[in-house]
MIVO-432292 format. One line per 10 residues: number of its first residue (from 1); their letters; for each residue y, x, z of C-alpha. Coordinates in pm, whole numbers. Layout:
NUM> A> Y,X,Z  ... $
// end
This chain:
1> MGNLVFVAGT> 272,-1573,1189  33,-1577,1526  -142,-1246,1512  -153,-1309,1180  25,-984,998  97,-1051,644  282,-760,451  383,-853,137  340,-649,-198  509,-303,-153 $
11> TAVDESGEVV> 602,-19,-363  708,296,-390  1060,205,-292  1327,415,-97  1616,274,116  1813,353,-85  1651,149,-394  1540,473,-585  1184,562,-685  962,783,-442 $
21> GPDDVYAQAS> 713,1033,-764  796,893,-1055  447,1000,-1268  259,1114,-884  61,754,-786  -59,984,-491  250,1039,-327  369,647,-439  86,577,-282  184,752,-21 $
31> FIYEKIEKAL> 510,627,42  362,325,-15  132,356,344  396,485,557  644,79,483  339,-84,509  320,97,834  630,35,948  655,-293,865  328,-341,1117 $
41> QQAGATMEHI> 569,-177,1433  838,-428,1343  563,-683,1401  441,-570,1697  83,-411,1485  -52,-109,1362  -270,8,1022  -549,-36,1282  -469,-381,1267  -497,-406,916 $
51> VRIRTFITDM> -819,-619,833  -786,-623,393  -560,-471,180  -539,-574,-225  -357,-334,-450  -254,-340,-775  -214,-32,-1016  -111,-35,-1375  -340,258,-1512  -735,249,-1348 $
61> SRYPEVLKAQ> -776,574,-1476  -537,677,-1170  -790,519,-911  -856,874,-711  -565,972,-705  -464,608,-499  -836,687,-339  -666,969,-214  -418,792,-33  -648,515,107 $
71> GEVFENIRPA> -848,828,179  -597,993,410  -485,613,548  -832,468,653  -1095,743,746  -1150,570,1042  -1046,226,944  -1262,34,677  -1061,-292,571  -1186,-528,306 $
81> ATLVEVTALI> -1027,-303,15  -961,-503,-392  -827,-217,-674  -733,-378,-936  -586,-276,-1282  -266,-374,-1402  -12,-430,-1649  345,-362,-1568  507,-343,-1234  833,-495,-1177 $
91> DERLLVEIEA> 989,-155,-1297  792,96,-1503  807,388,-1268  626,219,-1081  242,307,-1104  131,147,-775  173,-163,-561  37,-235,-255  -43,-602,21  -253,-530,366 $
101> DAVIE> -317,-835,559  -334,-761,960  -495,-906,1316  -319,-853,1569  -664,-831,1871 $
// end
């Protein structure tokens, strides 16, 4: 919408419908960020345009794995970030879901 791009809940499901990285929160988060980057590119944005991310994780004790992937992506970018534990996602093999909001300047 205009200069705003919203990437809704993104999970680690590949193009063939398979879950990527079962039981590997880091692998799932890394894959999700790749998907988000592709979605942003389709809208004319980049990861540098992200101003806010929301991460939903099914086991908060594994948050360091998510933060590792997040830190690799946002080493030089500092979007507002929320991390919330949820009881479940749509598939029990999914451990993390991420949303991103971007503003194209």
